[in-house]
C-alpha positions in Angstrom: 11.1 -0.6 -5.1 13.5 0.0 -2.3 12.2 2.6 -0.1 8.4 2.9 0.4 8.4 6.4 1.7 11.1 7.5 -0.8 9.3 6.3 -4.0 5.6 5.9 -3.3 4.7 6.3 -6.9 6.7 3.3 -8.1 5.7 1.2 -5.2 1.8 1.9 -6.0 2.6 1.1 -9.7 4.0 -2.2 -8.8 1.2 -2.9 -6.4 -1.4 -2.2 -9.0 0.4 -4.4 -11.5 0.5 -7.3 -9.0 -3.1 -6.9 -8.1 -4.0 -6.8 -11.8 -2.2 -9.9 -12.5 -3.8 -11.7 -9.5 -7.3 -10.3 -10.2 -7.0 -10.9 -13.9 
């Protein structure tokens, strides 16, 4: 996800996936 301001949707999706993996 290169470009936080450019693609906020993709960044949020990846953040949610990462949090879901860590949180279980």
